[in-house]
N, C-alpha and C positions, 0 to 999 in steps of 0.2 A: 504494500500500500504506500502510495506517495502522498506526502502532506497530510492535511486533515481531511478525513472523510466522515460525513455525518450519516447517521441512520435516518430512515424516513421519519421516525418519531421525533428525533432531534431537530430535523429540518422543519417539521410541522410546528414544533414548539417555538422555534425562532420566528417563523412566519406569524404565529399568534401574538407573540410579544411585540413584533414590529407593527402589526395591525392595531394593537391596543395603544401603542405610542402615537401612531398617526391619528387615531380617533381622539385621543386626549388633546393633541395639538390642534386638531380641527375644531373641537368644541371650544377651546380657549379662544381661537381666532373668531369663531362665530359670536361668542359673548362680547368680545371687543368690538366687533362690527355692529352688533345690536346696540351696544352702549353708545358708540359713536353716532349711529343713526338717530338714537333718541336725543342726543345733544343737538344734532343738526335740526331735528324737528322743532325742538324748543326754541332754538335760535331763530329759525324762520318764523315761528309764531310771534316772537318778540318783535322782529323786524317788520312784520305785517302791521303790528300795532303802532310802531313809532315812525313809519315811513308812509308817505303818500304813494299811491300806485305808480306815479311817474318816477318817483325816487327809487322805488323798488325795481322798476324796469331798468333804470340806469345802473343800479348796483348789479343786476343780473347780467347786463351787457359787459360790465367791467369784469365780473367773475369769469366770463367765458374767455376773455383775453388775458387777464392777469389774476389768476386765482389767489395767489399769495397776498397780493396787494388788496384784493377784495376782502379777504379774511381779516386783515388788519383794520380795514375801514369798518367792517361790520362790528368788530370789537370796540372800536373807538366810538361808533354811533351808539351802541348799547350803553357804554359808559357815560356818554354825554346825557342820554335820556335818563339813566338811573340817577345821575347826580343833579338833574333838574337844571342844567346849564343851557338848555335849548328848549324852545317851544315845540310842543308835539301837536300834530305829526310833523316830522321833518319833511320839508318840501324839496322838490327837485333843485330849486335855486340854492337852498341851504346846503344840500348835498354837493352841488358844484363848488360852492365856496369852501367846504371842508376838503374837497379834492384838491383845490388850488393850494390850500394851506399845506396839505400833506406833500404835494409835489414840490413846493418851494422849500420845505424842510429837507426833503430828500436831496434836492440839488445842492443845498448848503453842506451836506454831510459828505458828498462824494470827494474822494481824494484822487488826484491824478499824479502819476509818476512819469517822469520823462527820462 
């Protein structure tokens, strides 16, 4: 016999263990995905309450082009609404102004090397 050879029973046991590991990993991923989906549903519900339909549409358009930026914007809008620093619902014009502020801050932070 060369190397390690397994009996059918040993191979079956290895397969069973591997399947159990895969199932545990899969169920953990499913739980994380469900939790993430619940957070997203709650976030969208809050945004529906604090944004006008036009502002929500603009945010959706931004999300398609720049998802990371849109995520930051959503968090900032929810914080503003929660702190009471802005009149609700947030209009499309107010959203544009917030975007302009975020863009100007972003430009100031960029560092160029030559």
